[in-house]
KEKE-3310 file (N, C-alpha, C; in steps of 0.2 Angstrom, whole numbers, plus 5000, padded with zeros to 4 digits):
npx = (5311:5304:5301:5297:5296:5282:5285:5282:5268:5270:5266:5255:5260:5264:5276:5291:5299:5314:5321:5328:5335:5338:5333:5323:5305:5292:5274:5259:5244:5237:5219:5216:5226:5221:5223:5219:5209:5210:5216:5205:5200:5207:5205:5195:5196:5200:5193:5184:5188:5190:5175:5172:5180:5172:5160:5161:5169:5157:5146:5155:5154:5144:5136:5146:5141:5128:5130:5136:5138:5140:5140:5147:5162:5171:5186:5184:5184:5196:5201:5191:5194)
npy = (4920:4909:4892:4879:4882:4884:4877:4872:4866:4847:4836:4825:4830:4841:4852:4855:4868:4864:4877:4873:4861:4861:4854:4848:4845:4833:4829:4823:4832:4844:4845:4858:4865:4874:4878:4877:4881:4893:4899:4905:4911:4922:4928:4936:4946:4958:4965:4966:4974:4986:4988:4992:5004:5014:5014:5017:5030:5036:5038:5047:5057:5061:5065:5074:5085:5087:5091:5104:5121:5129:5127:5112:5111:5107:5110:5107:5092:5085:5091:5084:5070)
npz = (4973:4963:4967:4957:4938:4927:4910:4899:4889:4880:4871:4879:4892:4906:4906:4916:4926:4940:4950:4961:4961:4949:4938:4923:4925:4921:4921:4922:4910:4918:4921:4925:4918:4909:4892:4878:4882:4886:4876:4866:4875:4876:4862:4862:4871:4869:4856:4868:4876:4864:4862:4876:4879:4866:4872:4883:4880:4872:4881:4891:4882:4880:4894:4896:4886:4890:4903:4904:4902:4890:4873:4863:4855:4839:4844:4857:4857:4858:4868:4876:4875)
capx = (5311:5299:5305:5295:5293:5280:5290:5274:5267:5273:5263:5250:5262:5266:5283:5292:5308:5313:5325:5330:5338:5339:5330:5315:5302:5286:5268:5252:5243:5230:5211:5214:5230:5219:5230:5217:5202:5213:5217:5198:5195:5210:5202:5188:5198:5202:5184:5177:5190:5186:5169:5170:5182:5170:5151:5163:5171:5154:5145:5157:5153:5135:5138:5150:5138:5123:5133:5140:5131:5142:5142:5152:5161:5177:5190:5184:5184:5205:5202:5188:5197)
capy = (4918:4903:4886:4878:4887:4881:4880:4874:4856:4844:4829:4825:4830:4849:4853:4861:4867:4867:4879:4873:4856:4861:4848:4848:4839:4834:4830:4824:4837:4847:4849:4864:4870:4873:4881:4878:4887:4900:4903:4903:4915:4928:4929:4940:4951:4963:4966:4969:4982:4992:4988:4998:5011:5015:5011:5024:5035:5039:5040:5051:5065:5064:5067:5081:5090:5088:5095:5109:5125:5130:5124:5109:5112:5103:5111:5103:5085:5083:5090:5080:5064)
capz = (4966:4960:4969:4949:4937:4922:4905:4892:4885:4877:4873:4885:4897:4905:4907:4924:4930:4945:4952:4966:4957:4942:4932:4920:4926:4918:4923:4918:4910:4924:4919:4928:4914:4900:4888:4874:4882:4885:4867:4864:4878:4874:4856:4865:4874:4862:4854:4873:4878:4861:4864:4883:4879:4863:4873:4888:4880:4870:4886:4894:4880:4882:4897:4894:4881:4894:4910:4902:4900:4883:4868:4861:4845:4836:4845:4862:4855:4858:4878:4881:4873)
cpx = (5309:5302:5302:5293:5286:5284:5286:5272:5272:5270:5255:5253:5262:5273:5285:5300:5310:5319:5332:5338:5341:5340:5323:5313:5295:5280:5262:5249:5236:5226:5212:5218:5226:5220:5224:5210:5203:5213:5212:5198:5200:5210:5196:5190:5198:5195:5180:5182:5189:5178:5167:5174:5178:5163:5154:5166:5163:5147:5149:5156:5149:5136:5140:5147:5130:5127:5134:5137:5133:5142:5146:5154:5170:5186:5189:5185:5192:5203:5196:5190:5202)
cpy = (4910:4895:4881:4882:4883:4881:4882:4866:4852:4838:4832:4827:4840:4846:4857:4862:4867:4869:4876:4866:4855:4857:4848:4842:4836:4826:4829:4827:4837:4848:4855:4868:4866:4879:4880:4883:4893:4903:4907:4913:4921:4931:4935:4946:4958:4966:4969:4976:4987:4995:4992:5002:5013:5017:5019:5029:5039:5044:5045:5059:5067:5066:5074:5086:5092:5092:5102:5113:5131:5124:5119:5111:5108:5105:5107:5097:5084:5084:5086:5071:5063)
cpz = (4966:4961:4957:4946:4929:4915:4898:4892:4879:4875:4876:4892:4899:4908:4914:4923:4938:4949:4955:4964:4953:4936:4929:4924:4922:4924:4920:4916:4915:4920:4919:4921:4909:4897:4882:4873:4884:4880:4867:4867:4875:4870:4857:4868:4871:4858:4859:4874:4871:4861:4869:4881:4872:4868:4880:4889:4876:4876:4891:4889:4880:4887:4900:4892:4888:4900:4908:4900:4893:4880:4866:4853:4844:4842:4853:4861:4858:4868:4881:4880:4877)
residu = (MET:ARG:LYS:ILE:ILE:PHE:ILE:GLY:GLN:SER:GLY:ASP:GLU:ALA:VAL:TYR:TYR:ASN:THR:ARG:THR:LYS:GLU:ALA:LEU:ALA:ALA:ASP:LYS:SER:VAL:LEU:LEU:ASN:THR:GLU:GLY:ALA:ARG:LYS:THR:ASN:LYS:ALA:ILE:ILE:PRO:LEU:ILE:LEU:LEU:PHE:ALA:LEU:PHE:GLY:GLY:GLY:THR:GLY:VAL:ALA:ILE:PHE:SER:PHE:THR:THR:PRO:PHE:ARG:LEU:ASN:GLU:ARG:MET:ILE:PRO:ILE:ILE:LEU)
# end
């Protein structure tokens, strides 16, 4: 188990919990602990995943249709996906 666990932030301080001494610790906010910037980045993750999934799926269907010796029909769509 980790010795010091990050709990959250309060005002301009980061709050930690020391599991060995069982006390809460408060420290100045670190520049590396950029939670506001992380929230903005996390909002872009879902659209990026959808974009890559659609692009990859479309590319996969195109490659599959060019490499198969038979025609695609509606019965093949669930098999491809």
